[in-house]
Phi, psi and omega in degrees: 000140186301135176268121184261151178291154181284323186231126175234162173230119183266129176260154176310132188211156169255134189240139177209152177125199188215151173221162175272131179298138174296157177293150183296126175295317181301313184291323181299309175314305187292321181295322178292314179297314176303319177300320178297311179296321183285348182085012178157164176175162172242121182250115186264125176072040180287154170287129174248097181222178183305316184288319182283336172290334172293323175296318177303313178299324181294314181291329174295322181289334183267000172125026177232164171238127184243124175231151179241142173220110186064235181261016184241132172252130180256129178246124179235157176293140173218170179278129177300138176295154181296316179259122183238116176234127182241115175267102184275006181052245178249015189265106175297322182298315181301304186296324185284318178291319180294328174300313180299314184284338174291336178293348177284332193262150178282147176086168189277150173236126180260128182236133184209185178189200184275186190298322178292322182291332179289355178253002183266126191288142171232008185309312182298324183286321176301318182295314182299315183291324176298323182291339176274354176108356177287156175258119187230125175237126177228184186257075183059040178088007179235156172294162359294162180217143176244135181233128174234136178244198002276162179275165185231343184286166181247355181212143177229144179241138185223142171262112186255020181290329177281320180203136174288347181297334177294322180290314178301320179300315181287325175297320178295323177297321178299323177295338183262337184243106184303133173090356184283119178265147184237118177255129186245124182277311178220157184210145174237162176047059189295336181301329181292329176290325174295324174301313178304316179293319177304311182299316178302317180292332174301324182268017175090359180287146176252116184253118173266143186204156168240094182055237175243021181261333182212138178222148176206125181263120183252155172082352180070167180257150176236147179311140179211165179253114186237151178241136182273129178280170176295159186254113179293326181300309182287322180296337180302329181286323180284320174300318177300322178300319176299318178296330186269326197216026179154233178202124184221153176241139171244112183273160174085023175256127177288132182298322174249113188207137180287357183303127178301329183280005168298342180296343176308324179299317182288319180298315177299319176298315180302326186272004173098357178294158174268119186235128176236122181248134178217178176298341183265344178149207186231135175243136182228132177233146180291140175287149184301326184257013179087164179287154176248157180298162185217151172240110182223149175259121187250023183297326183273347183218062186291338180291348174283343188307310182303316183286323178291328175296322178291320176300319184291328180297330182266346184280159179281134175094186181262126175261150178235124182247111183255173172068038186257016184309316189284352176303333183290347188246021177268198178305328170227178166281089187296332173301312183292317185295314178299313182297312181296320182288320177296319176300322182294338182261014176082016182261133177283122182219141181236134173257135178220093184065244181258023185235143170247136172247118187239121177271105186270188174121334179198139177246116186289322191104166182150206186239128175231171181238153175282343185057029181068027188234115185302323179287329174295315183299312185289324182298316184279340169295319174300321181301325178299333179298327190247006181279164179284326177233166183300155173245124180259131182247115176267129181087031179292340185295343174300342179304333180297345179299328190227329190219070184304333180273003185305310183298320179295317180293323178295318179288329181297324181274002175112001178294130181269114191232122179255131175274116181269323177214126181281000000 
């Protein structure tokens, strides 16, 4: 995996050209876990990043063997080790799905991660697994967490308002445990659950559902050969670069895709960028008179908040970003990170509960921090393209969690990037 510098400086730049979308992180996580449940699989074109490597470690700890050859990962059944410890690094998806699948196995599985992961809640999932008969110990609803199975219950109820990953974890468990029904009280970011269901269906699972309130996986999963699509979440940063500073194309994005962050296409349209969508991907060009302010609710696609905030900082007028409650439970407190970094770049920003008011028009430049968060680092690297002076990003190396090729892609389209500290 590409080693990225800790500190970079992005200079004002004009960008043109095209890149291939990185593989979807969301699909990659789910494809590896589904392969574990199915007893095997071939995953073509997976994303290999810090977060997905954590998932590979998790599925190996839970009873799979993973090998890679070129762009194909082969997952085979193996005997689970007697002592199971899973380092999920900074990946919330990894620790939450692995918690659920660990409940199938006798004996304890210890799951932990880095400092950022230890702040991310698991309480709703711990509660649901206990109600199924698992023995679960966590740190006041936070990792580290120990899970001991096997479970005995036939129905689980989950509150998915903090994260849809809790719902995904139980649906994946339903694919592994015949007859297990999943009841959902509240849910956010529904598109990620649709991704989970699509991946389960790739492996032959039949998912019965009532909207987003009840799920049941019938028939079990079988080994399959699956291909990972392009990632709208990661592509959003390159598309934003085109809207701010030139014209870029990102290839390999499906026009119709359940990924919640496909909404970046609609937001860029609303802000006045020229957007063209085809079977080959998405092309975005900056409007001649600049972007305009936008009023959007990002509750269903919260991962877009950092890059939309940067777009708003450059746009004319005041933008309003709503539905940001769950940003506090991400790799960083993204509400705080976005507001602090925008202020550091001379942008006027106001927080009111779960809403940000951003007065756009000019990004002065300056020094910002990633707060240990890959999306904050990438968003503010893009800000440097349209700033009056360079933007220095401290902690840029966390980008390897999701998009190891981001720096190379940014330079490929013409971004002027200086490495300050390796």
